[in-house]
C-alpha positions as CSV (number, residue, x, y, z in Angstrom):
1,M,0.0,0.0,0.0
2,S,1.1,3.6,-0.7
3,V,1.6,5.5,2.6
4,Y,2.2,9.2,3.2
5,P,5.8,9.6,4.4
6,Q,6.9,10.5,7.9
7,L,9.7,13.0,8.4
8,V,13.1,12.0,9.7
9,S,12.0,13.0,13.2
10,G,9.3,10.3,13.1
11,V,6.4,12.6,12.8
12,T,3.9,13.1,10.0
13,S,3.4,16.8,10.3
14,Q,4.3,20.0,12.1
15,F,2.2,22.6,13.8
16,P,0.0,24.3,12.8
17,I,-2.4,21.6,11.5
18,V,-5.8,22.6,10.1
19,K,-8.4,19.8,10.1
20,Q,-11.9,20.2,8.8
21,R,-14.6,17.5,9.0
22,R,-17.7,18.2,6.9
23,P,-20.7,15.9,7.4
24,R,-23.6,15.8,5.0
25,T,-27.3,15.8,5.8
26,V,-29.9,14.6,3.3
27,V,-33.1,16.6,3.4
28,N,-36.4,15.2,2.0
29,A,-38.9,18.0,1.5
30,A,-42.5,16.7,1.6
31,A,-45.5,18.2,-0.3
32,D,-47.1,19.5,3.0
33,G,-44.1,21.7,3.6
34,S,-42.5,19.4,6.3
35,S,-39.1,17.9,5.9
36,I,-37.2,14.8,7.0
37,K,-33.5,15.1,7.7
38,L,-31.1,12.1,7.8
39,A,-27.4,11.9,8.3
40,D,-25.5,10.7,5.2
41,P,-22.2,9.2,6.5
42,A,-21.1,8.3,2.9
43,G,-21.1,12.0,2.0
44,E,-18.8,13.0,4.8
45,T,-15.4,14.5,3.9
46,V,-12.3,15.3,6.0
47,G,-9.5,17.6,5.0
48,W,-6.1,18.5,6.4
49,Q,-3.7,21.4,5.7
50,L,-0.2,20.5,6.7
51,Q,2.4,23.3,6.9
52,Y,6.1,22.3,7.0
53,A,9.1,24.5,7.9
54,N,12.8,23.8,7.8
55,L,12.5,20.6,5.8
56,S,15.8,19.1,4.9
57,D,16.8,18.2,1.3
58,T,16.1,14.6,2.1
59,E,12.7,15.2,3.6
60,L,11.7,17.5,0.7
61,A,12.8,15.0,-1.9
62,A,10.8,12.2,-0.2
63,L,7.7,14.4,-0.2
64,Q,8.1,15.4,-3.8
65,Q,8.8,11.8,-4.9
66,F,5.6,10.6,-3.1
67,F,3.6,13.4,-4.7
68,T,4.9,12.4,-8.1
69,E,4.1,8.7,-7.5
70,M,0.5,9.6,-6.6
71,E,0.3,11.7,-9.7
72,G,-1.1,14.6,-7.7
73,S,-4.7,14.0,-6.8
74,L,-5.2,11.0,-9.1
75,N,-4.2,8.1,-6.8
76,S,-5.1,7.3,-3.2
77,F,-2.9,6.4,-0.3
78,T,-3.0,5.6,3.4
79,F,-2.9,8.7,5.7
80,L,-2.6,8.6,9.4
81,D,-4.4,11.5,11.0
82,P,-1.8,13.5,13.0
83,A,-4.6,15.2,15.0
84,A,-6.3,12.0,16.1
85,N,-6.1,8.9,18.3
86,L,-5.4,6.2,15.7
87,L,-7.2,3.6,17.9
88,A,-11.0,3.1,17.4
89,W,-13.3,3.0,20.4
90,S,-10.7,3.9,23.0
91,E,-13.3,4.3,25.7
92,D,-15.3,1.1,24.8
93,L,-13.0,-1.7,25.4
94,T,-15.7,-4.3,24.7
95,N,-16.2,-3.1,21.2
96,A,-15.5,-5.6,18.4
97,V,-12.4,-3.8,17.3
98,W,-10.7,-5.0,20.6
99,Q,-9.6,-8.6,21.0
100,A,-9.6,-9.8,24.7
101,A,-8.0,-13.0,25.8
102,P,-10.5,-15.6,27.1
103,F,-9.6,-15.2,30.8
104,L,-9.6,-11.4,30.8
105,T,-12.6,-9.8,32.4
106,L,-13.5,-6.2,31.5
107,S,-15.7,-3.9,33.7
108,G,-16.5,-0.4,32.6
109,G,-17.9,2.8,34.3
110,V,-14.8,3.3,36.5
111,A,-13.6,6.8,37.5
112,D,-10.9,8.0,35.2
113,P,-8.0,10.5,35.8
114,L,-9.7,13.2,33.8
115,G,-12.7,13.4,36.1
116,G,-15.1,11.2,34.1
117,S,-16.2,7.5,34.5
118,N,-14.6,6.1,31.3
119,A,-11.9,3.9,32.8
120,W,-12.0,0.1,32.7
121,Q,-10.9,-2.5,35.2
122,L,-9.1,-5.5,33.6
123,A,-8.9,-8.7,35.7
124,N,-6.9,-11.7,34.7
125,S,-8.4,-14.9,36.1
126,G,-6.1,-17.2,34.1
127,E,-2.9,-19.0,35.1
128,G,-0.9,-17.2,32.5
129,P,-0.6,-13.8,30.8
130,Q,-3.8,-12.4,29.2
131,A,-3.9,-9.5,26.7
132,L,-6.2,-6.9,25.3
133,T,-5.2,-5.9,21.8
134,Q,-6.3,-3.9,18.7
135,T,-4.8,-4.3,15.2
136,L,-4.5,-1.3,12.9
137,N,-4.3,-1.7,9.1
138,A,-1.5,0.8,9.1
139,P,2.1,0.8,7.8
140,A,4.3,-1.3,10.1
141,S,7.5,0.5,9.1
142,Y,6.1,3.8,10.7
143,T,7.3,5.1,14.1
144,Y,4.5,4.8,16.6
145,C,3.8,5.6,20.3
146,F,1.3,3.6,22.2
147,S,0.3,5.1,25.6
148,V,-2.3,4.3,28.3
149,Y,-3.2,5.6,31.8
150,A,-3.1,2.8,34.3
151,F,-2.9,1.9,38.0
152,S,-3.3,-1.1,40.3
153,S,-4.1,-1.3,44.0
154,Q,-1.4,-3.9,44.3
155,P,2.1,-3.4,42.7
156,V,2.2,-5.2,39.4
157,T,4.2,-5.1,36.1
158,I,2.2,-5.1,32.9
159,Q,3.6,-5.4,29.4
160,L,2.8,-3.0,26.5
161,Q,2.9,-4.4,22.9
162,L,3.7,-2.6,19.7
163,G,4.0,-5.1,16.9
164,R,6.8,-7.5,17.9
165,N,8.2,-5.0,20.4
166,S,7.2,-5.0,24.0
167,A,8.0,-2.9,27.1
168,Q,7.4,-3.5,30.8
169,A,5.6,-0.9,33.0
170,A,5.5,-1.1,36.8
171,L,2.2,0.2,38.2
172,N,1.3,1.4,41.7
173,S,-1.8,2.7,43.3
174,R,-1.7,6.1,41.5
175,W,-2.7,6.9,38.0
176,G,0.3,7.1,35.7
177,R,0.7,7.2,31.9
178,V,2.9,4.4,30.5
179,Q,4.1,4.1,26.9
180,I,6.1,2.3,24.3
181,A,7.5,3.7,21.1
182,G,9.0,2.0,18.1
183,T,8.2,0.5,14.7
184,G,6.5,-2.7,13.7
185,D,7.6,-5.5,11.3
186,A,8.5,-3.7,8.1
187,T,7.2,-6.6,6.0
188,A,3.7,-6.7,7.7
189,S,0.6,-4.9,6.5
190,S,-0.8,-4.2,10.0
191,V,0.4,-3.4,13.5
192,E,-1.0,-4.9,16.8
193,F,-1.1,-2.8,20.0
194,G,-1.9,-4.3,23.3
195,I,-1.8,-4.5,27.1
196,E,-0.8,-7.8,28.7
197,L,-1.5,-8.6,32.4
198,P,0.3,-11.3,34.3
199,A,-1.7,-14.1,35.9
200,G,-4.0,-13.0,38.8
201,A,-3.5,-9.3,38.1
202,T,-6.2,-6.6,38.3
203,V,-5.5,-3.3,36.6
204,T,-7.5,-0.2,35.9
205,V,-6.8,1.5,32.5
206,F,-8.0,4.6,30.7
207,G,-7.3,6.3,27.4
208,P,-5.3,3.9,25.2
209,Q,-3.9,5.9,22.4
210,V,-1.8,5.3,19.3
211,E,0.0,8.1,17.4
212,A,2.3,8.1,14.5
213,Q,5.1,9.9,16.4
214,P,7.8,9.0,18.9
215,S,6.1,10.4,22.0
216,P,2.5,10.9,23.2
217,S,0.4,14.0,23.1
218,A,-2.6,14.9,25.2
219,Y,-5.2,12.2,25.2
220,K,-7.9,12.3,22.5
221,T,-11.0,10.1,22.4
222,G,-10.9,7.6,19.6
223,T,-14.1,6.5,17.9
224,T,-13.7,5.7,14.2
225,G,-9.9,5.8,14.5
226,G,-7.4,7.8,12.5
227,V,-6.3,5.5,9.7
228,Y,-7.6,6.8,6.3
229,A,-6.9,4.2,3.6
230,N,-8.2,6.2,0.6
231,A,-6.9,9.7,1.2
232,R,-5.8,11.9,-1.7
233,F,-3.9,15.0,-2.3
234,R,-6.4,17.8,-2.9
235,D,-4.1,19.6,-5.4
236,D,-2.2,18.8,-8.5
237,A,0.8,21.0,-7.5
238,L,2.8,21.4,-4.3
239,T,3.5,24.8,-2.8
240,L,7.2,24.7,-2.0
241,T,9.7,27.4,-0.9
242,S,13.4,27.2,-0.3
243,T,14.4,29.5,2.6
244,D,18.1,28.5,2.9
245,V,20.5,25.8,2.2
246,N,18.9,22.5,3.3
247,H,15.9,24.4,4.6
248,H,12.6,24.3,2.8
249,S,8.9,25.0,3.6
250,A,5.8,23.4,2.1
251,T,2.1,23.4,2.3
252,V,0.2,20.1,1.7
253,N,-3.5,19.7,1.4
254,I,-5.0,16.2,1.9
255,F,-8.7,15.1,1.7
256,Y,-10.7,12.0,2.4
257,A,-14.2,11.3,1.2
258,N,-16.2,8.3,2.4
259,S,-17.8,8.0,-1.0
260,L,-14.5,7.5,-2.9
């Protein structure tokens, strides 16, 4: 699959980022003057304006090459939203997008560190490790950061998973944000992210988040996720400016339409 390139720093974009989501509503006007309005998800569009500064020659060349390969706005590619949580249903861990091991019990409605009640208690009743995972159809060669808030009433060490990589995180009785960063298997077409509990452990978690960057930003609720498999360049020309030797700026417009 064709994938929008990351910069050398491991990020997809720089600030500022402009993102616009435009839903569409279908209106049926009746003969008696009344009307019926229905949401039309297939007509929704999302657009991003990415502004880059101080791009190196290498980064600019990669962006130009990718734009040429896509033939401007003609061909589609996978774009990872830099302003979103890439995970879907980050506050509904029983949704079908999550895969829970058979001896892992999930209980919702628990107080979370942001003052709400969107945290979950995970309890492992098995005799071995049990994991909760979500797989993203995203480029495995990308740099990612997977983070989650967690605590346990009893000291315990959990394991975070990012593709084939894993990292241990020691929890105590206070909320803390734990994370893992890295890349997946470059030959794979997807990446699995997860939380693994040792046998007999009970852990409370909130806000699992995946971002295509080396470190986490502020938590964002994920619903539909942030992986757009059929994004396109909006324009057939790139706006580029060279400001110095090995320093370039660029403006890139990307859009996604459900109907395409």
